[in-house]
N, C-alpha and C positions, 0 to 999 in steps of 0.2 A: 420551534415550534412557538404556536398558539398558545401562549398559557391559557390566557383568560378562555377562548375557547374550549381549552380540556376542562377548566375549573366550572363551567357549565355544563359538562358531559356532550362537546359537540365537536366536530371533526373540523380543523380547521379549514381544511381543503372544499367543504359540504356542510353550512351551516346548517342545513335540514338533517343530516344526518345520525344518529345517535353514535354515542363512544362505542356501546357495545354491538354493531353492526358492522364493524370495521375492520372483520376479517383479515377481508383482500387488499384495503385498502391502500398498505404500504406497496406489494406484491404487485398492484396496476399500478403506483405513481414512482416514488424515488426509488425503487428496486430496480427498476428498467436502468436507472445510470449503473447501479454497481452491476449490475450483470455484465453489462458494455465494458465497464475497466476490466471485469474479472477477464475477459476475451481480449482486452488489447495486448496484442502481441510485443508493443514494444516498450522499453524503459519507462515506468511511469514515476517520477520523481515530486517529490512535496517542498515544496520552501514555507516552512510555518514563521507568518512572523508573527503572532499575535493569542489570544486563547482562542485553543478547538473544545469546546465541551459537545457533548452527545454526538449527535449525529455527523458535528463537524469531527470529532474526532475518529467515527465510525468511518468517515469517506477517507483521512488519513492514514487509516487503517489498510483499507484499500491499495496504498503505491505501496511499489518497491523497496523506495527507499524516503528516508524524513530526514530533511534537512533544517536544523531550528536556529531561529534567532534566540542570543540569552535573554531576552523578554519575552518566550513563547511558554505557556502555561497548555496544561491539557488534563480534561475531568470525562469520565466516562458517568457526567450527571443526569442520566435517566435515573437513577435508583430515586435522587432527590424529589422525582414526578410520580412515585411509583410505577412507573413502567420498566419494562427490558429495552434495552441493547438492539435498537430495529432495523438499523444500517449496517452488519455483517459484523457489529463487534464480539458478538458472542463466539462466531466463525475463526476473527483475525487476530484478538488480541492473545487467547492462548498460544497461538500460534508464534505469535510474536517474542512476548515476554513469559511464557509459561504460566499453567493450567493456576495456580494459587497466585501470582501478581494479578493475572486478569480477574479473576475473583474477589480478590483483595479491590481492587477500581472501581469494578463494577459495583460491589454491593455496599462501597461507604462513599462514591461519587467523590472523592476527595480529589483534588487538582493536584496538580504533581507540576514542579516546574522544569525547566528544558536540562538541567545538569540531572536533575533526578530520571527524566526521560531517557538521558542518554546514560546514565548506571545503571537502566533496566534492560535496555538493548531496544528502546520503542523508536528512536532517533540514533542515526551513525555519526551526524557533527554535530556540535553548535558553534556556532559562529559569534561575533560582535553583532547588535543588530542592522548596524548600517553597513555591515560587509555581508548580507544573506544574502539577496540575488546575486553580487558580484561573485561567490563563494558557489552558489546555484547553479550557475550559468557556467564556470569552471569545471564542475564534474559534469555537468551534462555533455559540454565540448570533448572534454576526455572519452565519452561515450559514444559522441558522434565521428570521432574520428576510428573509434574502434573497426572491426568487421561484423556489420547488422546482422547477416544471415546467424553467425554463432552467437551472439548477445541475446538474439530473439530466441534460439533454440535452448540457449542456456536457461532463461526465464520460463520458458516452458515447460522445461523438464524439470527443474527445481520445482514448480508446482505443481507438477504431475508427482514428483518422486514421494511426496509427505502422504498418499493416498496409495501406494504401491509397497508390495515384497520387495526385499532385495533384488529375486529372482528377476521379479516384474522390471526393478527400476534397471538392470544390469541390462536390459533387454531394450528397453527405454533408450539408454545410455547409446546402444551399439547402432540404431535406428538415427537416431540425432546425429552421431557422429560420421555415418555415410552418407548425410546430407550435408556436413559441413566439410566433408572432405573432397567433396565436389566443387565446391566454389573455386573461383577464384581466388578470393583473398587465403584459402589454405594453402597457395602455393607462393600468395606473396608474404607470408608472415613467415616461414621457412628461409626463403630468398634472401629476404629483409637482416636476418638475424647474420647470415653466413656474411653477408656482406654489411656487417658493422652498421648500418643505416636505421632509422624509423622508418616503420613500414608504412605502404598509401593503401590505403583497404580502400575499396569500392563499393561494399554493399550488395558481391556476386559472385 
């Protein structure tokens, strides 16, 4: 955020545009990134090595899983500038940490450390700073070795089910299962289990 531009009542992206005329500014700029990420079928994993504030925390909230360094800090700092979360924070944060905690973070703008982020379920794991990238790559490698079609279907189903009724969710699961069962990997998994070996999934 260009704090100086905002203090002068100007949009950082366009110095000639008054702040009051920014109605569609986010939609036509940064929100394009958010929409693209939300449509990403593959796992989207964040490695957080420092401070994530405001829009940075919004971008992290788009991720499926967040792994944090013990030096990471998080803050929904929009309120400090008397604005609202502009990058999907109001959509994702209540879904990740619950409504009350999300509102507390958004209303106060207080920073939390990595351990608190882990306690409230915002991050999945906290590791020593020097081990952040190796730990993240190790986790990602585990996913890479998995059945890609099933993983992508599970991601799509999990997000979709947040807006469905139980009967609708079960119907969606039926459809996803039919696709998963049609893959070669769905044969390799049981075969490897019976043969007491590690499965070799090919993503098809």
